[in-house]
C-alpha positions as CSV (number, residue, x, y, z in Angstrom):
1,X,212.2,27.5,-124.4
2,X,211.5,23.7,-125.3
3,X,214.3,22.4,-128.4
4,X,212.2,20.9,-131.1
5,X,212.8,17.2,-131.9
6,X,212.7,15.2,-134.9
7,X,210.5,13.1,-136.9
8,X,212.3,9.8,-136.7
9,X,212.1,10.3,-132.7
10,X,208.8,11.1,-132.4
11,X,207.5,8.4,-134.2
12,X,210.6,5.9,-132.5
13,X,208.7,6.7,-129.0
14,X,204.8,6.4,-130.6
15,X,205.7,3.3,-132.1
16,X,207.3,2.8,-128.3
17,X,204.4,3.6,-126.6
18,X,202.0,1.1,-129.3
19,X,204.1,-2.2,-128.8
20,X,203.8,-1.4,-125.2
21,X,200.5,-0.5,-124.6
22,X,200.2,-4.5,-126.8
23,X,201.8,-6.4,-124.9
24,X,200.2,-4.9,-121.7
25,X,197.1,-5.4,-123.1
26,X,197.6,-9.3,-124.2
27,X,199.2,-10.4,-120.7
28,X,196.0,-8.2,-118.8
29,X,193.7,-10.2,-121.2
30,X,195.6,-13.7,-119.9
31,X,196.0,-13.1,-116.3
32,X,192.8,-14.6,-115.3
33,X,192.2,-16.7,-112.7
34,X,192.1,-20.6,-113.1
35,X,189.6,-22.9,-114.5
36,X,188.8,-25.0,-111.8
37,X,189.0,-28.9,-112.0
38,X,185.5,-30.6,-111.4
39,X,186.3,-34.0,-110.6
40,X,182.6,-36.7,-110.5
41,X,181.4,-37.6,-107.5
42,X,181.2,-41.5,-109.2
43,X,184.2,-41.7,-109.8
44,X,186.5,-41.7,-106.5
45,X,186.2,-44.6,-103.9
46,X,187.1,-45.5,-100.5
47,X,187.1,-48.7,-100.5
48,X,190.3,-51.8,-101.4
49,X,189.6,-52.5,-105.4
50,X,189.6,-56.5,-103.2
51,X,186.3,-55.9,-101.9
52,X,185.4,-54.3,-105.2
53,X,185.8,-57.0,-107.0
54,X,183.9,-59.6,-104.8
């Protein structure tokens, strides 16, 4: 037959399970894909600076 557990043990396990669930939810919420950086097409040039000054 199953042995009765102490109430403090049950509360400790419940609290530990709640903390583990919150940590898992926070990690899952922050595990999304990284945001892409969009560059404007006119900001980069392939011509040397001397050619642009003339």
